[in-house]
C-alpha positions in Angstrom: 87.3 -79.4 223.0 84.9 -77.5 220.8 85.0 -77.9 217.0 86.1 -74.3 216.7 89.1 -74.8 219.0 89.9 -78.0 217.3 89.9 -76.4 213.9 92.4 -73.7 215.0 94.8 -76.3 216.4 94.4 -79.1 213.8 94.2 -77.3 210.5 97.4 -76.7 208.4 97.8 -73.2 206.9 96.7 -74.4 203.5 93.4 -75.7 205.0 92.7 -72.6 207.0 93.7 -69.7 204.7 92.7 -68.6 201.2 95.0 -67.5 198.4 95.0 -66.2 194.8 92.5 -67.9 192.4 91.3 -70.2 195.3 87.9 -70.5 193.8 89.5 -73.1 191.6 93.1 -73.6 192.9 92.9 -75.1 196.4 96.7 -75.5 196.9 100.0 -75.1 195.2 102.7 -77.6 196.1 106.4 -78.0 195.3 108.3 -81.1 196.2 112.0 -81.8 195.5 113.7 -85.2 195.8 117.3 -85.4 197.1 119.7 -88.1 198.1 122.8 -88.1 200.1 126.1 -88.9 198.5 127.7 -92.2 199.4 124.6 -93.7 201.0 122.5 -96.3 199.2 119.0 -95.3 198.2 116.3 -96.2 200.8 115.2 -99.3 198.9 118.8 -100.7 199.4 119.9 -99.2 202.6 120.5 -101.0 205.9 119.3 -100.0 209.3 122.7 -98.3 209.9 122.3 -96.3 206.6 118.8 -95.2 207.5 119.8 -94.1 211.0 122.7 -92.2 209.5 120.4 -90.3 207.1 118.1 -89.4 210.0 121.1 -88.3 212.1 122.7 -86.0 209.6 119.4 -84.6 208.4 118.3 -83.7 211.9 121.7 -82.2 212.6 121.6 -80.1 209.3 118.2 -78.8 210.1 119.3 -77.6 213.4 121.9 -75.4 211.6 119.7 -74.0 209.0 118.8 -70.3 209.1 115.5 -69.8 207.4 113.6 -66.7 208.6 110.5 -67.4 210.7 110.8 -71.2 210.3 111.2 -73.7 213.1 111.1 -77.4 212.5 109.9 -80.2 214.7 111.6 -83.5 213.8 109.8 -86.8 214.6 110.5 -90.4 213.7 107.6 -92.5 212.3 108.3 -95.0 215.0 107.4 -92.4 217.6 104.0 -91.8 216.1 100.9 -94.1 216.2 99.5 -95.5 213.0 96.6 -93.1 213.4 98.9 -90.1 213.8 100.8 -91.0 210.7 97.6 -91.4 208.7 96.4 -88.0 209.9 99.6 -86.5 208.4 98.8 -88.3 205.2 95.3 -86.9 205.1 96.7 -83.4 205.7 99.0 -83.9 202.7 102.1 -83.5 204.9 103.5 -86.9 204.3 103.0 -89.6 201.7 101.2 -92.9 202.2 104.6 -94.6 201.5 106.3 -92.7 204.3 103.5 -93.6 206.7 104.4 -97.3 206.2 108.1 -96.7 206.9 107.7 -97.2 210.6 111.2 -98.4 211.2 113.2 -96.0 209.0 111.0 -93.0 208.3 110.9 -89.6 209.8 109.5 -86.1 209.0 110.4 -82.6 209.9 107.5 -80.2 210.0 107.6 -76.4 210.1 105.5 -74.9 212.9 102.9 -73.6 210.4 103.1 -76.9 208.4 103.8 -75.1 205.2 107.1 -77.1 204.9 107.5 -80.8 205.5 110.7 -82.8 204.9 110.2 -86.5 204.5 113.2 -88.6 205.4 113.8 -92.1 204.0 110.7 -92.3 201.8 111.5 -93.4 198.2 114.5 -90.9 198.4 116.5 -89.9 201.4 114.9 -86.4 201.5 111.7 -85.1 200.0 111.3 -81.4 200.7 107.7 -80.2 200.3 106.2 -76.7 200.4 102.4 -76.5 200.2 100.5 -73.1 200.1 96.8 -72.2 199.6 95.7 -70.8 196.2 97.7 -70.4 193.1 101.2 -69.6 194.5 103.5 -72.0 192.6 106.3 -69.5 192.3 106.2 -68.5 196.0 106.1 -72.2 197.0 109.1 -72.8 194.8 111.1 -69.9 196.2 110.5 -71.2 199.8 111.3 -74.8 199.0 114.4 -73.7 197.1 115.6 -71.7 200.0 115.3 -74.8 202.3 117.0 -76.9 199.7 119.9 -74.4 199.4 120.3 -74.3 203.1 120.5 -78.1 203.4 122.8 -78.4 200.3 125.2 -76.0 202.0 125.6 -78.5 204.8 124.9 -81.9 203.2 126.6 -83.5 200.2 123.8 -84.4 197.7 124.1 -87.2 195.1 124.6 -85.2 191.9 125.8 -85.9 188.3 127.2 -83.2 186.1 125.2 -84.5 183.1 122.1 -85.9 184.7 121.6 -83.6 187.6 120.3 -84.7 191.0 120.2 -88.5 191.3 117.0 -90.1 192.6 115.7 -93.6 193.3 113.1 -93.4 190.5 114.5 -92.5 187.0 111.5 -90.3 186.4 112.7 -87.8 189.0 116.3 -87.6 187.9 117.4 -84.1 186.9 115.8 -81.3 188.9 114.0 -83.8 191.2 111.2 -81.3 191.1 107.5 -82.1 191.2 105.3 -79.1 191.0 101.5 -79.5 191.4 98.3 -77.7 191.9 95.1 -79.1 193.4 92.2 -77.9 191.3 88.4 -77.9 192.0 86.8 -78.5 188.5 83.1 -79.1 189.0 82.1 -77.0 186.0 84.0 -79.2 183.6 82.8 -82.4 185.2 79.1 -81.4 185.3 79.3 -80.2 181.6 81.0 -83.5 180.6 84.1 -81.7 179.3 86.5 -83.0 181.9 87.8 -86.0 179.9 88.6 -83.9 176.9 90.4 -81.4 179.1 92.5 -84.1 180.9 93.4 -85.7 177.6 94.7 -82.4 176.3 96.7 -81.8 179.5 98.4 -85.2 179.3 99.6 -84.4 175.7 101.6 -81.4 176.9 103.7 -83.4 179.4 101.5 -83.0 182.5 99.9 -85.6 184.8 96.5 -85.6 186.4 95.8 -87.6 189.5 93.4 -87.7 192.5 93.8 -85.4 195.5 96.1 -87.9 197.2 98.4 -88.3 194.3 99.4 -91.5 192.5 96.7 -94.2 192.6 94.0 -92.0 194.1 90.7 -91.1 192.5 89.5 -87.6 191.9 86.9 -87.5 194.6 84.7 -84.4 194.9 85.8 -83.1 191.4 89.3 -82.3 192.9 92.2 -83.1 190.6 96.0 -82.8 191.2 97.9 -81.5 188.1 101.7 -81.9 188.0 104.7 -82.0 185.8 106.0 -85.4 184.5 109.3 -84.2 183.1 112.2 -83.5 185.5 115.2 -84.0 183.2 116.2 -81.5 180.4 114.2 -78.6 181.7 115.1 -76.1 184.4 113.0 -75.6 187.5 111.7 -72.3 186.2 110.7 -73.8 182.8 108.8 -76.6 184.6 107.0 -74.1 186.8 106.2 -71.7 183.9 104.9 -74.6 181.7 102.6 -75.8 184.5 101.5 -72.3 185.3 100.5 -71.6 181.7 98.5 -74.9 181.3 96.8 -74.4 184.6 95.8 -70.9 183.6 94.1 -72.3 180.5 92.4 -74.9 182.6 91.0 -72.2 184.9 89.7 -70.3 182.0 87.8 -73.3 180.7 86.5 -74.1 184.2 85.2 -70.5 184.6 83.6 -70.7 181.1 81.9 -74.0 182.0 80.6 -72.5 185.3 79.3 -69.4 183.4 77.5 -71.6 180.9 75.8 -73.6 183.6 74.5 -70.4 185.2 73.4 -68.9 181.9 71.7 -72.0 180.4 70.6 -74.2 183.3 70.5 -72.1 186.4 67.4 -73.7 187.9 68.9 -77.2 187.7 72.2 -76.0 189.1 70.5 -74.3 192.0 68.4 -77.4 192.7 71.6 -79.6 192.7 73.4 -77.2 195.0 70.5 -76.8 197.3 69.9 -80.5 197.6 73.5 -81.1 198.4 73.5 -78.5 201.1 70.4 -79.9 202.6 71.8 -83.4 202.8 75.0 -82.2 204.5 73.0 -80.0 206.9 70.6 -82.8 208.0 72.1 -86.2 207.2 72.6 -88.6 210.1 75.0 -91.0 208.3 77.2 -90.4 205.2 80.3 -92.0 203.7 83.4 -90.1 202.7 82.8 -90.4 198.9 79.3 -88.9 199.1 80.6 -86.2 201.4 83.2 -85.1 199.0 80.7 -84.9 196.1 78.2 -82.9 198.1 80.9 -80.6 199.4 82.0 -80.0 195.8 78.5 -78.9 194.9 78.2 -76.7 198.0 81.6 -75.0 197.2 80.4 -74.4 193.7 77.3 -72.8 195.0 79.3 -70.6 197.3 81.6 -69.5 194.5 78.6 -68.7 192.2 76.7 -66.8 194.9 73.9 -69.4 195.2 74.8 -70.2 198.8 75.5 -67.4 201.2 76.8 -67.3 204.8 79.0 -70.4 204.4 82.8 -70.1 204.3 84.4 -70.9 201.0 87.1 -72.8 202.9 84.7 -75.4 203.9 85.7 -77.7 201.0 89.3 -77.7 202.0 88.6 -78.1 205.7 86.1 -80.9 205.4 87.7 -82.9 202.6 90.5 -83.5 205.2 88.5 -83.5 208.5 86.0 -86.1 207.2 88.7 -88.6 206.3 88.9 -91.7 208.6 92.0 -90.9 210.7 91.1 -87.3 211.2 87.6 -88.2 212.3 89.0 -90.6 214.9 91.5 -88.0 216.1 88.7 -85.5 216.6 86.4 -87.9 218.4 89.4 -89.4 220.2 88.4 -93.0 219.7 88.7 -95.9 217.2 85.6 -96.1 215.0 84.2 -98.8 212.8 83.2 -97.8 209.2 79.5 -97.5 210.1 80.4 -95.5 213.2 82.6 -93.2 211.1 79.7 -92.5 208.8 77.5 -91.4 211.7 80.3 -89.2 213.3 81.2 -87.8 209.9 77.6 -86.6 209.4 77.6 -85.1 212.9 80.9 -83.3 212.3 79.6 -81.8 209.0 76.4 -80.6 210.6 78.4 -79.0 213.4 80.8 -77.3 211.0 77.9 -75.8 209.1 76.3 -74.6 212.3 79.6 -72.7 213.1 79.2 -70.6 210.0 75.5 -70.1 210.7 76.3 -68.8 214.2 78.9 -66.4 212.8 76.4 -65.0 210.2 73.7 -64.4 212.8 
């Protein structure tokens, strides 16, 4: 299979398509945590409980009527470890669910915009992920799925506290709204720490691109709400939207300053990064992400032409270990992955070059 064919089949919509403000906002994601009434949380459930959650969820999904959405339901035990890790790298399931081989399951919409994790930390985690700055649109879709399921399933709900969840920090709305941001301007200008400190003081959380416990590789940061109790869903989304808008303003100002005051150094940095990606024969994932960040910045600022702006989103997933092995259809040792990763990046760059010519 050619790389072009593989890209069309393997990429989720958020990887393949652009969206509003996507020079900085790579994705918008909504996730709601729900549990079923009368069944212990996953940490306490038996095999029988877990099977019951899977059964009733699969049955409920078959009855939902969401326009243009069809779900494929699959248990974790029916996937290989590599297949589960690919879903993690595509941000469709969490690392925790990937380890729930016995009890876990996931329902994926055909375009992979919606994923519903079953028996992760909570019975259900409904996720909607879209390209660009589309928090409200993602919430509307996730909410419609949630409403459909709530019309069939009995959720664990308390009149005072709201939706009940395994972790107390999710009690209330059960809502986690987040955006994945590319912030090279703030990093290069040494303003990122001050910005992240300010964000944490207004009730938001900043993590790496794979969420809790991950580092911000390639200048990509995930910004999300911390508070789920005492605020409505709309208030949570509006607060996050306002802060993210300010962060985008600061990032654009930082990029403008780099161009105005140190353009030659910036062009040299971007050009060197592009050259390494275009010709390297071996490269690890961390260096790949940093170089891709530089190249994407160069594309956004007009320094690099003829290369798709979506290359950062595509390759930040495709160059991860499991995805690489899926593409090359074989298990690879770390050094072998570094060689194949470099080859994949070179091939991806040649695709754009062929289209330009």
